[in-house]
N, C-alpha and C positions, 0 to 999 in steps of 0.2 A: 530575542535570544539568538545567539550566533548559530548558524548552521554550518558545521565544519566540512560538510560535503561540498559546499559552494567555495571555489578557489578564492574569490574576492574576500570572503569572510574567514577563510582558513588562513590566509596570509595577508592581513590588512597592511602590513608594513611593505609589501611589494605591489600593492594595488596601483600606485602612481607610476611604477616603472614601465618603460616601453616594452612591448613584446620582443622576445628574442626568437628567431626562426628556429624551429626544431627540425634538424636534418633527419632524413630517412635512415633508419637503422640498417646496417649491413646484415647479411645473412647469418653471420656468426653470433649475433646479438639476440636474435628472435627466439621467443619460447612460446610453448603451447598453452592455451588457457587451461586452468585446472578443472578437471571433471571427475577424478577418481573418488572411490568411496572412502579411501583413507583420508583425503583431503576434507571431505564432508564431516567425517567423524571428528577430526582434529578441530575444525571450525566450530562444531557443535559443543565440544568440551570447553573451548575457550569462551564461547558465548554464555554457556550455562554458569560459568564461574566469573562472568563479568570482567574478563581480562582484556587488556589492550596488548597488541603485539606490534613490534616495529615492522614486522613483515607487511602488515597492512598499512600502517600509518605512513611508512616511508615508501610505499609502492615497490617493494622488493620484487624483481623479476623472477626470483627463484621460489616464490611462495608456493606454487603448485607442486614442485618437486619435494620441498621440505615438509609441507603439511601432509602430502600423501604418504610420507614415511613416518608421520607422527612427530615431526620435529617443529618447534616454533620458538621464537625469541620473545620472551616476555618483556613488556615495557611497563615499568612500575612508575608510580607517582603522577599518573594521569596522562592525558593525551595532548596537553597544551604546554608548549615550551616557552621559557622566558627569553630565548634568544631567536634571532631571525637570520640564520645563515642562509646565504643565497643558493646553496645547493640542495637544501633539505626540504622535504615535503611535509614534515610534521608541523601541525598548527602552532602559531605564535600568538602569545597574549598573556593574560593574568590566569595562572592556574588555580584550581580549586584546592581546598585544604587536603591534607593527606588522609587516605583511607587507612584507618588502623587495622582493619580486617584484611587488607589486600595481601600481606605477606602469607597469611593462612590459606587464602584462596589460591595463590600461586603454588604454594606447597602441595595442595590438594590436587591441582591440575597436573603437576609434575608427577605425582604418584599415580594418578588415574591414567595418564598417557604412558606410564612406564618408562620414562626417559632414563637413559643411562648417563646422559650428559645434557645440561640445560644452560642456556645463555640468558642472563638477566641484564637488561639495559634500562635506561630511563631517559626522560626528557631532562634538559637543564632546569634546575630549580634555584635560580639566583635569588628568589624571594625567601628562601629558608636559610637560616644562620649557618647550618652545617651542609647546605647543598643537597640534603637528602641522604647523608651518610648513614645516619642511624636507621633509616628506612631500609637501606641496602643491608645493613647488618641484621635487621629483624627478618628480612626475607631469606637471607642465607641460613639463619638459625632455624627458621621454620622448615625449609627444605631438608636440612640435615635431620631434623626430627621425623618428618613424614616419609622421606625417601633417602635413608642413610647410604644407600649404594649409589646414588646419583652424584656424579662430579659436577661442579659448579663453576661456570665461567661468567664473570661480570664484565660488562662494557660500561664504564662510568663516564660522567661528565668530568670537567677539569677541576672542579672545586676551586675556581679562580678567586672568589671573594670570601673564602672560608678560612678559618684558623687551621693551622697544621694538624690539629688533633682530628679533623674530619677525615683526612686520608689515613691517619694511623689507626683510627677506629675500624675502617673498612678492611685494612690489611690484617688487623687482629682477628677479624671474623673468619679468616682463613678460607677465602675462595680458592679453587684449584688453579684458576687462571685469571689474571688481572688484565683486562684489555682497556686501552684508552687510545682512540684514533687521532693521529696527527692530521689526517684528512688530506692535506695538500702541502706543497712546498711553501717555505716561509714568505716568499715574495708575493704569493697570492692571498695570504691571510686577510689583508684589508678588504678585498672584494669578495672572498669566499667564506671566511670565518671572522667577520669583523668584531665579534664579541669575545673572541679568544686570543691567546697570546702563544705563538709557537714555542718559545723557549720555556714558558711556564708548563706547557703540556709535556715537553721533553723531560723537564726537571721532575715532573710528577712520576713518570715512568721510572726514572732513575731512582727516585726516592723510595718507590715500592721495593725495589731490589735491595736498597740499603736496609730497609725495615725487616725484610725477610728474603734473604738471598735464595731460598729454596723455591720461592713462588715463581711460577711461570708468568712471564709478561708478554704482552702482545700488543701490536699497533698496526694501523692500516692507513693507506692513502688511496685516493682516486686519481686516475689519469684521465686526460682528455679535457682538462680545465684550462689549458694554456701553459702548462709546465713544459720543460724540455728534459731530455734524458739525463743531462748532467745534473740538473736540479734534483731529480728523483734519486740519483745515486748519492748525492749529498745527504739527502734525508736518510737513506739506508745507513750511511756512515754515522750520522748523529744518533740514530736508534741503537746501533751496535755500541757506540760510546756510552749509551745509557744502559747497556747490557739487556736490550730487548731480545727475547728468544724467537718470537713468531711474527713474521710480517705478512700482511695481506695487501694485494694490489688489485684493484678492479676498475672497470670502465665507468666513468661518470655518465649517468643518463639524466637528462633534463626532465623533471616532473611536470612542469607547465611552462608556457611561454614567458612567464614572469620570473622564472628562475634563471640562474646563471647559464649562459649558452654553452653548448658542447663545442669545444674548439676543434676537436677531430675525434675520430674513432680509431683507437690504437689497435693495431693488427695482432692476431694470435702469435705471430712470430716475435713481435716486439715484447709481448708478455713473457715468452720463453726466454728472451734475452735478459729481461729483468729478474726472472727466476734464477737463472744461472749466476748472475751477478750477485744476487742476494746470498745465495748459498756460499759463493766464493768469499763473501765478507763475514761469514761465520754464523749466520742465523740457523737455529736448529730446525726450523720449519718455515716453509714459504708456500704461499698460495697466490699465484699471480695468473689470472685468466680474465677474459672480458666480463664474466659473470660472477667473479669472486666478490663476496661481501663478507663483512666481519664475522658473521656466524654461519656462513655457508659451509656445510660438512664439518661443523665444529666438533662434533663427537668423534668421528673417525680421525680428524686431524689432531685432536687432543692425544689419542692413543699413539699416533705416530710421533708427536712431539715428545711424549714421555719416553717412548722407546729410543728416540734420538739422543735424549740426555743420557740415558743409561749406557748407550753405546759410546758416547763421548767420554763418559766417566771411566769406562772399561779400557779406553785406549790411553788414559793418562798414566 
């Protein structure tokens, strides 16, 4: 049986690759180890409900801060992904069958934690005909039933091998925010996201807005993978052409020596430049800092996003 705590068994598709040197992190990247009571309480609630979080599986540097505040990003459909992206620390392989009771457990945890805003993401499930779309829908419905006051943000796979009805089904379930990350510039897809297609992901985001123009859309990229500023700004333009509302940009951090190397650490001043440029291109909301991740401060950012749309409509 595989032990997913062992890197070689967690990422068998990377085992043959040469080690990539992991550079020392600059001061602005370092975070303290989590020790608070709030962190422990959140961890215990998640364990009791047998839930997987992307916070742990992807090795998020903000886990201490978020869990201390009672926030967590639930990862549904298991902890094994059918893809092997070079940046990602989630285990790769053949997933188990879907757990029909998982949506209910997620909803129970959301209610127990008293979340005002929750982020639901998943592994890629290319083994399923609908990519897990119906499981997303069931989870959204369960949360609406158990915690009707909670706003719901989903961070979905690309549904690359699925019929168009898969995406339509998820949009019909009415999440408050639909997030799908482009992750990087198109030229780096072959080495960073080999199982994905840049323009398919871009089209998916555009299609969400066509299906429901009122739904907030969100996408994010990492920097420090080898891209340049011009490439990042082109991605911004592509996202705005797809009417994406919310952009996140964060520093890529290398999970293990077998993962894609860190090309460089982008300075806080460069992130401020990206933020100013993105707002200038028309995004309603931008989060661009070294430690920004898709669901970092998602609740407070959603409130700001909604306020920004109302303000924009008021000026028309």
